[in-house]
SETI-727785 format. One line per field, with one value per atom (N, C-alpha, C, CB): residue number from 1; residue in one letter; atom name; x, y, z. Coordinates in Angstrom, 3 decimals. Glycine has a CB too. Example, Ala and Ser with C-alpha at 12.3 -4.5 7.8 and 13.67 -1.06 7.14 Angstrom:
# SETI-727785
num	[1:1:1:1:2:2:2:2]
residu	[a:a:a:a:s:s:s:s]
atome	[N:CA:C:CB:N:CA:C:CB]
px	[13.190:12.300:13.200:11.308:12.850:13.670:12.900:14.084]
py	[-5.690:-4.500:-3.300:-4.473:-2.250:-1.060:0.030:-0.598]
pz	[7.800:7.800:7.800:9.046:7.080:7.140:7.870:5.725]
//
This chain:
# SETI-727785
num	[1:1:1:1:2:2:2:2:3:3:3:3:4:4:4:4:5:5:5:5:6:6:6:6:7:7:7:7:8:8:8:8:9:9:9:9:10:10:10:10:11:11:11:11:12:12:12:12:13:13:13:13:14:14:14:14:15:15:15:15:16:16:16:16:17:17:17:17:18:18:18:18:19:19:19:19:20:20:20:20:21:21:21:21:22:22:22:22:23:23:23:23:24:24:24:24:25:25:25:25:26:26:26:26:27:27:27:27:28:28:28:28:29:29:29:29:30:30:30:30:31:31:31:31:32:32:32:32:33:33:33:33:34:34:34:34:35:35:35:35:36:36:36:36:37:37:37:37:38:38:38:38:39:39:39:39:40:40:40:40:41:41:41:41:42:42:42:42:43:43:43:43:44:44:44:44:45:45:45:45:46:46:46:46:47:47:47:47:48:48:48:48:49:49:49:49:50:50:50:50:51:51:51:51:52:52:52:52:53:53:53:53:54:54:54:54:55:55:55:55:56:56:56:56:57:57:57:57:58:58:58:58:59:59:59:59:60:60:60:60:61:61:61:61:62:62:62:62:63:63:63:63:64:64:64:64:65:65:65:65:66:66:66:66:67:67:67:67:68:68:68:68:69:69:69:69:70:70:70:70:71:71:71:71:72:72:72:72:73:73:73:73:74:74:74:74:75:75:75:75:76:76:76:76:77:77:77:77:78:78:78:78:79:79:79:79:80:80:80:80:81:81:81:81:82:82:82:82:83:83:83:83:84:84:84:84:85:85:85:85:86:86:86:86:87:87:87:87:88:88:88:88:89:89:89:89:90:90:90:90:91:91:91:91:92:92:92:92:93:93:93:93:94:94:94:94:95:95:95:95:96:96:96:96:97:97:97:97:98:98:98:98:99:99:99:99:100:100:100:100:101:101:101:101:102:102:102:102:103:103:103:103:104:104:104:104:105:105:105:105:106:106:106:106:107:107:107:107:108:108:108:108:109:109:109:109:110:110:110:110:111:111:111:111:112:112:112:112:113:113:113:113:114:114:114:114:115:115:115:115:116:116:116:116:117:117:117:117:118:118:118:118:119:119:119:119:120:120:120:120:121:121:121:121:122:122:122:122:123:123:123:123:124:124:124:124:125:125:125:125:126:126:126:126:127:127:127:127:128:128:128:128:129:129:129:129:130:130:130:130:131:131:131:131:132:132:132:132:133:133:133:133:134:134:134:134:135:135:135:135:136:136:136:136:137:137:137:137:138:138:138:138:139:139:139:139:140:140:140:140:141:141:141:141:142:142:142:142:143:143:143:143:144:144:144:144:145:145:145:145:146:146:146:146:147:147:147:147:148:148:148:148:149:149:149:149:150:150:150:150:151:151:151:151:152:152:152:152:153:153:153:153:154:154:154:154:155:155:155:155:156:156:156:156:157:157:157:157:158:158:158:158]
residu	[m:m:m:m:r:r:r:r:t:t:t:t:d:d:d:d:c:c:c:c:l:l:l:l:n:n:n:n:v:v:v:v:s:s:s:s:h:h:h:h:q:q:q:q:v:v:v:v:i:i:i:i:l:l:l:l:e:e:e:e:a:a:a:a:s:s:s:s:t:t:t:t:k:k:k:k:m:m:m:m:l:l:l:l:s:s:s:s:k:k:k:k:k:k:k:k:l:l:l:l:l:l:l:l:l:l:l:l:c:c:c:c:v:v:v:v:w:w:w:w:e:e:e:e:h:h:h:h:r:r:r:r:h:h:h:h:i:i:i:i:n:n:n:n:n:n:n:n:r:r:r:r:l:l:l:l:t:t:t:t:v:v:v:v:r:r:r:r:v:v:v:v:y:y:y:y:v:v:v:v:d:d:d:d:d:d:d:d:g:g:g:g:k:k:k:k:k:k:k:k:k:k:k:k:r:r:r:r:k:k:k:k:k:k:k:k:d:d:d:d:c:c:c:c:d:d:d:d:y:y:y:y:f:f:f:f:d:d:d:d:l:l:l:l:h:h:h:h:l:l:l:l:k:k:k:k:e:e:e:e:l:l:l:l:n:n:n:n:y:y:y:y:d:d:d:d:g:g:g:g:l:l:l:l:v:v:v:v:q:q:q:q:q:q:q:q:i:i:i:i:e:e:e:e:k:k:k:k:k:k:k:k:i:i:i:i:l:l:l:l:r:r:r:r:k:k:k:k:k:k:k:k:n:n:n:n:s:s:s:s:d:d:d:d:d:d:d:d:p:p:p:p:s:s:s:s:d:d:d:d:p:p:p:p:n:n:n:n:w:w:w:w:e:e:e:e:i:i:i:i:v:v:v:v:t:t:t:t:f:f:f:f:k:k:k:k:e:e:e:e:a:a:a:a:k:k:k:k:e:e:e:e:d:d:d:d:l:l:l:l:r:r:r:r:d:d:d:d:t:t:t:t:s:s:s:s:a:a:a:a:d:d:d:d:v:v:v:v:t:t:t:t:i:i:i:i:c:c:c:c:n:n:n:n:d:d:d:d:v:v:v:v:g:g:g:g:l:l:l:l:e:e:e:e:d:d:d:d:e:e:e:e:i:i:i:i:l:l:l:l:d:d:d:d:y:y:y:y:g:g:g:g:g:g:g:g:e:e:e:e:d:d:d:d:d:d:d:d:s:s:s:s:d:d:d:d:s:s:s:s:d:d:d:d:n:n:n:n:n:n:n:n:e:e:e:e:r:r:r:r:v:v:v:v:s:s:s:s:k:k:k:k:k:k:k:k:q:q:q:q:i:i:i:i:a:a:a:a:i:i:i:i:i:i:i:i:l:l:l:l:l:l:l:l:v:v:v:v:k:k:k:k:t:t:t:t:l:l:l:l:g:g:g:g:t:t:t:t:i:i:i:i]
atome	[N:CA:C:CB:N:CA:C:CB:N:CA:C:CB:N:CA:C:CB:N:CA:C:CB:N:CA:C:CB:N:CA:C:CB:N:CA:C:CB:N:CA:C:CB:N:CA:C:CB:N:CA:C:CB:N:CA:C:CB:N:CA:C:CB:N:CA:C:CB:N:CA:C:CB:N:CA:C:CB:N:CA:C:CB:N:CA:C:CB:N:CA:C:CB:N:CA:C:CB:N:CA:C:CB:N:CA:C:CB:N:CA:C:CB:N:CA:C:CB:N:CA:C:CB:N:CA:C:CB:N:CA:C:CB:N:CA:C:CB:N:CA:C:CB:N:CA:C:CB:N:CA:C:CB:N:CA:C:CB:N:CA:C:CB:N:CA:C:CB:N:CA:C:CB:N:CA:C:CB:N:CA:C:CB:N:CA:C:CB:N:CA:C:CB:N:CA:C:CB:N:CA:C:CB:N:CA:C:CB:N:CA:C:CB:N:CA:C:CB:N:CA:C:CB:N:CA:C:CB:N:CA:C:CB:N:CA:C:CB:N:CA:C:CB:N:CA:C:CB:N:CA:C:CB:N:CA:C:CB:N:CA:C:CB:N:CA:C:CB:N:CA:C:CB:N:CA:C:CB:N:CA:C:CB:N:CA:C:CB:N:CA:C:CB:N:CA:C:CB:N:CA:C:CB:N:CA:C:CB:N:CA:C:CB:N:CA:C:CB:N:CA:C:CB:N:CA:C:CB:N:CA:C:CB:N:CA:C:CB:N:CA:C:CB:N:CA:C:CB:N:CA:C:CB:N:CA:C:CB:N:CA:C:CB:N:CA:C:CB:N:CA:C:CB:N:CA:C:CB:N:CA:C:CB:N:CA:C:CB:N:CA:C:CB:N:CA:C:CB:N:CA:C:CB:N:CA:C:CB:N:CA:C:CB:N:CA:C:CB:N:CA:C:CB:N:CA:C:CB:N:CA:C:CB:N:CA:C:CB:N:CA:C:CB:N:CA:C:CB:N:CA:C:CB:N:CA:C:CB:N:CA:C:CB:N:CA:C:CB:N:CA:C:CB:N:CA:C:CB:N:CA:C:CB:N:CA:C:CB:N:CA:C:CB:N:CA:C:CB:N:CA:C:CB:N:CA:C:CB:N:CA:C:CB:N:CA:C:CB:N:CA:C:CB:N:CA:C:CB:N:CA:C:CB:N:CA:C:CB:N:CA:C:CB:N:CA:C:CB:N:CA:C:CB:N:CA:C:CB:N:CA:C:CB:N:CA:C:CB:N:CA:C:CB:N:CA:C:CB:N:CA:C:CB:N:CA:C:CB:N:CA:C:CB:N:CA:C:CB:N:CA:C:CB:N:CA:C:CB:N:CA:C:CB:N:CA:C:CB:N:CA:C:CB:N:CA:C:CB:N:CA:C:CB:N:CA:C:CB:N:CA:C:CB:N:CA:C:CB:N:CA:C:CB:N:CA:C:CB:N:CA:C:CB:N:CA:C:CB:N:CA:C:CB:N:CA:C:CB:N:CA:C:CB:N:CA:C:CB:N:CA:C:CB:N:CA:C:CB:N:CA:C:CB:N:CA:C:CB:N:CA:C:CB:N:CA:C:CB:N:CA:C:CB:N:CA:C:CB:N:CA:C:CB:N:CA:C:CB:N:CA:C:CB:N:CA:C:CB:N:CA:C:CB:N:CA:C:CB:N:CA:C:CB:N:CA:C:CB:N:CA:C:CB:N:CA:C:CB:N:CA:C:CB:N:CA:C:CB]
px	[-121.017:-120.134:-120.969:-119.467:-120.523:-121.266:-121.112:-120.700:-122.308:-122.237:-121.570:-123.550:-121.679:-121.082:-119.554:-121.706:-118.932:-117.501:-116.838:-117.241:-117.453:-116.831:-115.498:-117.696:-114.565:-113.170:-112.989:-111.930:-113.120:-112.939:-111.740:-114.232:-110.903:-109.774:-109.934:-108.870:-109.063:-109.218:-109.251:-108.103:-108.342:-108.269:-109.722:-106.982:-110.269:-111.550:-112.636:-112.031:-112.760:-113.667:-113.310:-113.604:-112.167:-111.696:-112.083:-110.208:-111.666:-112.048:-113.534:-111.498:-114.321:-115.908:-116.385:-116.617:-115.935:-116.478:-116.019:-116.116:-114.819:-114.498:-115.238:-113.065:-115.584:-116.358:-117.878:-116.070:-118.171:-119.637:-120.402:-120.286:-119.827:-120.564:-121.652:-119.530:-121.314:-122.213:-121.861:-122.076:-122.727:-122.526:-121.749:-123.772:-120.428:-119.480:-118.900:-118.445:-118.687:-118.082:-117.001:-119.056:-115.842:-114.727:-114.516:-113.329:-114.436:-114.204:-113.045:-115.346:-112.115:-110.851:-111.147:-109.504:-111.043:-111.286:-109.934:-112.366:-109.759:-108.515:-109.014:-107.677:-108.653:-109.061:-108.015:-109.311:-108.389:-107.392:-108.075:-106.909:-107.387:-107.781:-107.273:-107.278:-107.999:-107.427:-107.091:-108.595:-106.493:-106.014:-107.169:-105.095:-108.221:-109.580:-110.389:-110.423:-109.683:-110.366:-111.606:-110.756:-111.786:-112.813:-112.281:-113.390:-113.120:-112.739:-113.101:-113.396:-112.286:-112.734:-112.282:-112.252:-113.193:-112.942:-113.036:-114.006:-111.956:-111.952:-112.254:-110.596:-113.313:-113.704:-113.468:-115.180:-112.544:-112.259:-113.137:-110.792:-113.694:-114.668:-114.007:-115.773:-113.781:-113.068:-114.099:-111.809:-114.490:-115.364:-114.766:-116.351:-113.420:-112.758:-112.030:-113.827:-112.159:-111.554:-110.371:-112.450:-110.172:-108.888:-107.889:-109.186:-106.538:-105.529:-104.769:-104.563:-105.007:-104.404:-105.535:-103.127:-105.337:-106.230:-106.434:-105.792:-105.265:-105.441:-106.248:-104.250:-106.522:-107.315:-108.900:-106.907:-109.176:-110.681:-111.291:-110.964:-112.536:-113.428:-113.525:-114.851:-113.811:-113.800:-114.885:-112.285:-115.222:-116.206:-115.664:-117.488:-115.775:-115.410:-116.694:-114.806:-116.486:-117.400:-116.803:-117.775:-117.773:-117.308:-117.998:-117.673:-117.116:-117.675:-117.171:-117.160:-117.919:-117.477:-116.487:-118.682:-116.658:-115.660:-115.729:-115.948:-114.598:-114.408:-114.889:-112.890:-116.073:-116.417:-117.119:-117.375:-117.037:-117.596:-118.998:-117.630:-119.873:-121.186:-121.524:-122.005:-120.858:-120.882:-120.284:-120.044:-119.223:-118.644:-119.563:-117.406:-120.069:-120.980:-122.209:-121.385:-122.827:-124.042:-123.706:-124.635:-122.698:-122.378:-122.013:-121.256:-121.369:-121.008:-122.340:-120.028:-123.261:-124.453:-125.311:-125.146:-125.428:-126.209:-125.715:-126.329:-124.394:-123.882:-123.349:-122.820:-123.044:-122.229:-123.077:-120.719:-123.290:-123.866:-125.242:-123.969:-126.170:-127.518:-127.539:-128.328:-126.481:-126.365:-125.958:-125.229:-124.961:-124.339:-125.233:-122.972:-126.039:-126.832:-128.372:-126.503:-128.648:-130.043:-130.887:-130.188:-130.310:-131.050:-131.271:-130.477:-130.378:-130.259:-131.077:-128.924:-132.134:-133.005:-132.427:-134.396:-131.354:-130.731:-130.122:-129.702:-129.825:-129.025:-127.817:-129.768:-126.748:-125.463:-124.837:-124.479:-124.189:-123.296:-122.049:-123.018:-121.276:-120.027:-119.271:-120.262:-118.030:-117.045:-115.983:-116.285:-115.432:-114.370:-113.068:-114.617:-111.992:-110.785:-109.688:-110.622:-108.485:-107.314:-106.421:-106.598:-105.630:-104.709:-103.410:-104.997:-102.706:-101.536:-100.352:-100.969:-100.271:-99.195:-99.562:-98.609:-100.747:-101.324:-100.615:-102.723:-100.504:-99.832:-100.506:-98.321:-99.947:-100.572:-101.518:-99.553:-100.916:-101.713:-102.579:-100.777:-103.644:-104.521:-104.150:-105.998:-103.211:-102.682:-103.308:-101.054:-103.415:-104.083:-102.963:-104.816:-101.849:-100.770:-100.921:-99.310:-101.794:-101.879:-102.570:-102.712:-102.339:-102.935:-104.159:-101.818:-105.303:-106.526:-106.673:-107.712:-107.097:-107.390:-108.783:-106.526:-109.681:-111.077:-111.450:-111.930:-112.252:-112.671:-114.251:-112.231:-114.759:-116.195:-116.787:-116.591:-115.962:-116.618:-115.516:-116.915:-115.966:-115.221:-113.756:-116.079:-113.794:-112.536:-111.527:-112.773:-112.073:-111.145:-110.655:-111.919:-111.522:-111.177:-110.079:-112.419:-110.283:-109.300:-107.977:-109.776:-108.012:-106.813:-105.930:-107.079:-106.622:-106.069:-105.405:-107.017:-106.087:-105.493:-104.347:-106.591:-104.393:-103.236:-102.089:-103.609:-102.347:-101.347:-100.864:-101.673:-101.437:-101.087:-99.801:-102.108:-98.938:-97.724:-96.584:-97.918:-96.546:-95.410:-95.198:-95.589:-93.977:-93.620:-93.715:-92.403:-93.493:-93.294:-94.783:-92.200:-95.256:-96.591:-96.614:-97.233:-95.521:-95.443:-96.491:-94.025:-97.061:-98.055:-97.570:-98.611:-96.336:-95.726:-95.817:-94.202:-95.275:-95.224:-96.601:-94.582:-97.624:-98.928:-99.566:-99.818:-99.388:-99.925:-99.243:-99.701:-97.952:-97.412:-97.945:-95.930:-98.280:-98.658:-100.084:-98.550:-101.018:-102.326:-102.403:-103.063:-101.503:-101.563:-101.186:-100.728:-100.498:-100.347:-101.576:-99.689:-101.290:-102.435:-103.099:-101.906:-102.299:-102.622:-102.470:-101.600:-103.566:-103.457:-104.102:-104.303:-103.384:-103.801:-103.889:-102.736:-105.017:-105.135:-105.829:-105.761:-105.422:-106.178:-106.957:-105.323:-108.263:-109.258:-109.900:-110.329:-110.468:-111.235:-112.695:-110.477:-113.710:-115.018:-115.530:-115.998:-115.773:-116.100:-117.585:-115.331:-118.316:-119.802:-119.863:-120.784:-120.438:-120.579:-122.009:-120.000:-122.405:-123.845:-123.973:-124.158:-125.119:-125.335:-125.249:-126.618:-124.798:-124.512:-125.941:-123.381]
py	[-0.680:-1.888:-3.094:-2.111:-3.825:-5.042:-6.210:-5.539:-6.728:-7.675:-9.126:-7.812:-9.329:-10.563:-10.519:-11.020:-9.312:-9.091:-8.565:-8.195:-8.788:-8.358:-8.924:-8.795:-8.032:-8.641:-8.659:-7.742:-9.932:-10.130:-11.051:-10.727:-10.796:-11.497:-12.960:-10.721:-13.933:-15.314:-15.449:-16.156:-14.552:-14.792:-14.345:-13.947:-13.292:-12.813:-13.955:-11.460:-14.573:-15.617:-16.811:-16.010:-17.226:-18.253:-18.086:-18.337:-17.038:-16.772:-16.783:-15.431:-16.164:-16.113:-17.383:-15.353:-18.190:-19.558:-20.402:-20.241:-20.300:-21.142:-20.740:-21.095:-19.593:-18.948:-19.223:-17.352:-19.665:-19.874:-18.637:-20.920:-17.471:-16.210:-16.135:-14.977:-16.748:-16.744:-17.990:-15.344:-18.334:-19.395:-18.972:-19.937:-19.517:-19.110:-20.369:-18.170:-20.517:-21.620:-21.237:-22.441:-21.900:-21.594:-22.856:-21.254:-22.582:-23.656:-23.355:-23.846:-24.202:-24.050:-24.897:-24.672:-24.267:-24.859:-24.968:-24.038:-26.285:-26.623:-26.949:-27.870:-26.297:-26.480:-27.274:-25.140:-28.278:-29.024:-29.334:-30.351:-28.931:-29.208:-30.480:-28.130:-31.460:-32.867:-32.659:-34.207:-33.706:-33.732:-33.781:-34.877:-34.254:-34.118:-33.007:-35.143:-31.922:-30.702:-30.659:-30.244:-31.698:-31.633:-31.008:-33.019:-30.284:-29.558:-30.326:-28.200:-30.585:-30.995:-29.996:-32.378:-29.564:-28.526:-29.355:-27.254:-29.309:-29.908:-28.879:-30.558:-29.018:-27.964:-28.461:-27.542:-27.879:-28.181:-27.384:-27.896:-28.001:-27.524:-27.178:-28.510:-25.974:-25.630:-24.969:-24.638:-25.503:-24.801:-24.221:-25.577:-23.965:-23.096:-24.007:-22.210:-25.338:-26.248:-26.822:-27.343:-26.891:-27.508:-26.489:-28.072:-26.865:-25.902:-26.186:-25.823:-27.416:-27.595:-28.149:-28.614:-27.800:-28.091:-29.629:-27.516:-30.404:-31.774:-32.476:-32.336:-31.777:-32.393:-32.259:-31.643:-31.148:-30.959:-31.886:-29.740:-31.902:-32.714:-32.011:-32.942:-32.815:-32.054:-32.765:-32.062:-31.950:-32.393:-32.243:-31.639:-33.032:-32.772:-32.249:-34.131:-31.219:-30.685:-30.755:-29.264:-31.096:-31.348:-30.268:-32.874:-29.476:-28.293:-28.467:-26.828:-27.943:-28.065:-26.890:-28.077:-25.726:-24.694:-23.931:-23.697:-23.270:-22.623:-21.147:-22.703:-20.756:-19.366:-19.095:-19.058:-17.856:-17.460:-17.937:-15.893:-17.558:-18.049:-19.496:-17.493:-20.171:-21.703:-22.201:-22.336:-21.778:-22.082:-21.811:-21.319:-20.481:-20.154:-21.036:-18.836:-21.326:-22.172:-23.515:-22.283:-24.180:-25.528:-25.696:-26.028:-24.755:-24.595:-24.454:-23.316:-23.545:-23.368:-24.680:-22.225:-25.313:-26.468:-27.750:-26.738:-28.116:-29.343:-29.165:-29.856:-27.885:-27.850:-27.000:-27.208:-25.827:-24.788:-25.244:-23.427:-25.684:-26.151:-27.294:-26.392:-28.198:-29.550:-29.191:-30.580:-28.343:-28.130:-27.219:-27.492:-26.228:-25.372:-25.627:-23.963:-26.823:-27.150:-26.711:-28.522:-26.696:-26.217:-24.806:-26.636:-24.033:-22.640:-21.911:-22.341:-21.228:-20.564:-19.297:-20.235:-18.758:-17.571:-17.677:-17.157:-16.618:-16.576:-15.917:-15.839:-16.565:-15.921:-15.282:-16.952:-14.178:-13.507:-14.190:-12.087:-14.280:-14.982:-14.573:-16.455:-14.854:-14.436:-15.637:-13.189:-15.435:-16.370:-15.581:-16.987:-16.079:-15.366:-16.282:-14.469:-15.956:-16.789:-16.457:-16.877:-17.379:-17.237:-17.521:-18.095:-16.461:-16.881:-17.537:-15.596:-17.278:-17.763:-18.865:-16.632:-19.248:-20.238:-21.620:-20.463:-21.995:-23.293:-24.447:-23.195:-25.299:-26.315:-25.780:-27.204:-24.927:-24.322:-23.188:-23.809:-23.033:-21.868:-20.812:-22.224:-19.862:-19.018:-17.571:-18.976:-16.913:-15.611:-14.554:-15.259:-14.890:-14.002:-14.017:-14.469:-14.848:-14.901:-13.606:-16.223:-13.320:-12.089:-12.557:-11.255:-11.900:-12.178:-11.400:-11.876:-12.027:-11.500:-11.771:-12.105:-10.694:-11.006:-11.413:-9.709:-12.297:-12.658:-12.445:-14.295:-11.613:-11.483:-11.575:-10.185:-12.026:-12.168:-13.061:-10.557:-13.395:-14.168:-13.536:-14.254:-12.171:-11.474:-11.631:-10.074:-11.628:-11.715:-13.065:-11.383:-14.128:-15.514:-15.831:-16.430:-15.393:-15.556:-15.012:-14.962:-13.639:-12.983:-13.690:-11.765:-14.267:-15.020:-16.183:-15.366:-16.939:-18.241:-17.838:-19.095:-16.768:-16.339:-15.943:-15.169:-15.239:-14.889:-15.760:-13.911:-16.883:-17.814:-18.516:-18.766:-18.471:-19.159:-18.447:-20.258:-17.305:-16.753:-15.292:-16.844:-14.879:-13.680:-12.662:-13.773:-13.120:-12.388:-12.342:-13.059:-11.127:-10.937:-10.725:-9.710:-11.065:-10.826:-11.721:-11.068:-11.175:-12.024:-13.273:-11.359:-13.495:-14.695:-15.778:-14.410:-15.271:-16.177:-16.676:-15.496:-15.719:-16.147:-17.116:-14.879:-16.821:-17.743:-19.128:-17.115:-19.061:-20.427:-21.234:-20.337:-20.559:-21.204:-21.727:-20.274:-20.966:-21.335:-22.521:-20.195:-22.624:-23.619:-24.939:-23.253:-25.043:-26.329:-27.219:-26.164:-28.462:-29.508:-29.490:-30.924:-28.941:-29.094:-27.697:-30.181:-27.188:-25.852:-26.213:-24.546:-25.619:-25.909:-24.412:-26.978:-24.165:-23.005:-23.222:-22.028:-22.518:-22.545:-21.339:-22.769:-21.685:-20.635:-20.836:-20.598:-19.777:-20.100:-19.405:-19.613:-20.149:-19.524:-19.426:-20.290:-18.027:-17.665:-17.424:-16.506:-18.102:-17.760:-16.944:-19.110:-15.818:-14.952:-14.817:-13.581:-15.534:-15.564:-14.155:-17.091:-14.049:-13.040:-13.474:-12.468:-12.457:-12.844:-12.807:-11.695]
pz	[75.330:75.351:74.966:76.779:74.025:73.599:74.699:72.147:75.124:76.070:75.723:76.487:74.312:73.943:73.767:72.715:73.945:73.820:75.028:72.743:76.133:77.494:77.688:78.702:78.092:78.236:79.774:77.436:80.277:81.708:81.889:82.381:82.755:82.823:83.395:83.581:82.984:83.299:84.803:82.679:85.598:87.008:87.676:87.633:87.199:87.769:87.631:87.013:86.453:86.175:87.128:84.653:87.171:87.864:89.443:87.588:89.961:91.372:91.537:91.852:90.708:90.796:90.775:89.669:89.674:89.666:90.815:88.409:91.232:92.460:93.608:92.824:93.875:94.985:94.764:95.039:93.572:93.231:93.355:94.121:93.030:93.114:91.943:93.029:90.949:89.797:88.869:88.993:88.006:87.072:85.925:86.632:85.871:84.935:84.411:85.520:83.080:82.528:81.578:81.899:81.757:80.797:79.822:81.635:78.544:77.530:76.783:76.593:76.784:76.089:74.670:77.058:73.605:72.360:71.522:71.625:71.008:70.277:68.871:70.957:67.857:66.497:65.725:65.841:64.897:64.169:62.826:64.959:61.859:60.400:59.898:59.468:59.773:59.341:57.805:59.580:57.296:55.968:55.027:55.755:55.239:54.474:54.650:54.760:55.244:55.477:56.430:54.230:57.179:58.123:59.448:58.337:60.035:61.285:62.486:61.363:63.393:64.629:65.718:64.896:66.446:67.567:68.749:67.628:69.504:70.899:71.909:71.248:72.796:73.738:75.128:73.554:75.721:77.129:78.137:77.406:79.095:79.940:81.252:80.092:81.685:82.948:83.896:82.671:85.012:85.856:86.968:86.274:86.818:87.907:88.844:88.739:88.795:89.841:89.371:90.265:88.007:87.265:87.138:85.790:87.354:86.999:85.671:88.109:85.150:83.832:82.842:83.931:81.512:80.574:80.533:79.298:80.633:80.506:81.511:80.463:82.519:83.665:83.420:85.078:82.475:82.190:81.378:81.587:81.443:80.553:79.276:81.149:78.132:76.838:75.964:76.099:75.004:73.899:72.613:73.912:71.564:70.168:69.324:69.525:68.671:67.658:66.291:67.969:65.340:63.958:63.057:63.470:62.330:61.616:60.119:62.310:59.127:57.808:57.548:56.827:58.194:58.108:59.527:56.807:59.738:61.032:60.932:61.476:61.492:61.351:62.734:60.008:62.974:64.423:64.735:64.598:63.808:64.115:64.126:63.272:63.351:63.386:64.713:62.148:65.091:66.359:67.556:66.502:67.525:68.546:68.688:68.347:67.483:67.449:67.961:66.036:67.526:68.030:69.540:67.243:69.961:71.404:72.097:71.695:71.760:72.391:72.367:71.762:71.127:71.011:71.761:69.624:71.718:72.175:73.591:71.235:74.066:75.296:76.297:75.032:76.053:76.909:77.393:76.147:76.466:76.860:77.621:75.781:77.410:78.109:79.561:77.377:79.653:80.889:81.898:80.604:81.098:81.903:81.771:81.546:81.615:81.531:82.648:81.397:83.840:84.959:85.124:86.053:84.476:84.424:83.381:84.243:83.768:82.693:82.152:83.240:82.842:82.298:80.893:83.207:80.337:78.934:79.112:77.763:79.548:79.896:78.662:80.518:79.001:77.999:77.885:78.335:76.776:76.661:75.418:76.661:75.446:74.481:74.071:75.103:72.980:72.586:72.651:71.129:73.362:73.285:73.213:74.381:72.762:72.997:74.002:71.929:74.500:75.482:74.833:76.651:74.330:73.417:74.205:72.629:75.455:76.254:77.273:76.952:77.141:78.060:78.152:77.659:76.941:76.692:77.481:77.086:78.307:78.992:80.091:79.542:80.839:82.011:81.598:83.121:82.206:82.001:82.960:82.158:82.600:83.680:83.521:83.625:84.613:84.557:84.178:85.991:83.921:83.282:81.812:83.646:81.131:79.611:79.203:79.054:78.027:77.434:76.553:76.533:77.095:76.311:74.981:77.163:73.890:72.551:72.336:71.431:72.367:72.272:70.705:72.802:70.515:69.086:69.094:68.653:68.217:68.302:66.935:68.967:65.968:64.555:63.766:63.747:62.521:61.556:61.261:60.234:61.181:60.936:61.993:60.749:63.227:64.548:64.599:65.977:64.194:64.346:63.337:64.154:62.030:60.947:61.201:59.756:61.838:62.150:63.043:62.675:64.084:65.124:64.674:66.041:63.815:63.200:62.315:62.320:61.587:60.774:61.659:59.852:62.824:63.688:64.635:64.273:64.837:65.856:65.656:65.989:66.798:66.692:66.135:65.972:65.485:64.826:65.285:63.305:65.243:65.518:64.373:66.016:63.109:61.950:61.467:60.911:61.175:60.583:58.985:61.272:58.322:56.964:56.257:56.470:54.941:54.244:53.769:53.143:53.387:52.875:54.024:52.411:55.261:56.399:56.775:57.584:56.766:57.152:56.042:57.394:54.833:53.765:53.834:52.322:54.053:54.213:55.422:54.328:56.560:57.712:57.455:58.925:56.768:56.528:55.586:56.013:54.716:53.660:54.110:52.552:55.308:55.856:56.111:57.028:56.078:56.298:57.641:56.115:58.543:60.061:60.647:60.856:61.323:62.018:63.445:61.163:64.491:65.799:66.460:66.563:67.080:67.790:69.039:67.032:70.234:71.459:71.715:72.560:71.963:72.253:73.591:71.184:74.166:75.272:75.037:76.614:75.384:75.424:76.841:74.568:77.194:78.476:78.613:78.863:79.431:79.610:80.891:79.714:80.801:81.983:82.393:81.722:83.516:84.028:84.965:84.997:85.337:86.316:87.787:86.072:88.443:89.963:90.693:90.748]
//
């Protein structure tokens, strides 16, 4: 089993971080493609104490293109190292989507694990629609604006 793609439910992480059993950090990522094709990724930081995304602190990342490695690198550089500067451990973590989370980060949401560029692209193409036809996906992607909600989970050791 790959350590960077562990599938741990939101509820388990929320309970563990609330009880302070281990250092765990949830990041909710919102991606927006501006008209000039610049990507701004809004990263919501949830330490397990907030129940709604809008109550969480956030950071904005700016990317030339959205790909898994670039997203991971920016999150590590600008957020994880800043937040965990006291923690010498190297936590395992994953990027997932919560398709039904909407405003609230609920434990009833379905996790979809994203471990590479293909998974990230598939999730963007699939986001927000019931019909998986190619024409529908192409139409959705060609729009000037795309929004997707992701979570990045860091899993420290107990």
